[in-house]
N, C-alpha and C positions, 0 to 999 in steps of 0.2 A: 600542387601537391595532390590533390585526386587525381589529376594525369600522372603522378610519380605512384600512387598506389593501384591504379591498373595497371601497370607495367611490372610493376613487383609482385602482385598478389594474382592478378588474370592472367598475364601475359609469363609470368613465371621469369623476369628478369632478376639480376642481382641487383640490389641495393646500390653498389658502384659502379654499376652497366654504364655504356654510354647513353643509352638512351634517359635512363633516371638524372643522370650527370646532365645531360643537356636540358631536361625540363626544367631541372631547378633551377639552373643558371649560375654564376658564380657568385651568389652571395651568400655563400654555406648553407644555405636552408637543407633541412630534414624534413623526411614526407611525414609528419605528424598533424595532425588535427586537433587541436583543444578545444576547449568549451566554449569560449570566445568567439572562435570560428565557426565552430556549428553553429551558436544560438546568434551572435550578431551578424556574423558574414554577408546573409540575406539582405540585411538592413544597408548593406556600403560600408559597415565596421571596419576600419583596417586597422589589427593589433597592433601592428610596427609603431603607430602615431602614438600609442600610452607608452612605451620604451621610454624608460628614463634612462637620458645619457650619462653615463660615469666620466668627470668631467677628470677624475682623477688619473684615471688613464692619459689624457690630452696634453697633459701639462705636467710639468719635472714638479717634483714634491718641495723643491725649493722656493717656488713660486707662490705655494701653497702657503709655505709657511711664512713668508714675506707679506701676504694677502691678508694674513690673517694674525698675526703678531702685530 
């Protein structure tokens, strides 16, 4: 993310340019730093590991209904 910021703001590349896209990779990441990353990143904290997976999008609605009824 820091490298993408450098490409955008210091080297004046476009946000959807090849340098920025190649740096961020295929994960659809956006070049934004939040407070979790700024404050806890130096201690090895990975903010992606605390995100809850939405299982509703992984299963069919009928499967959820049969599970809870």
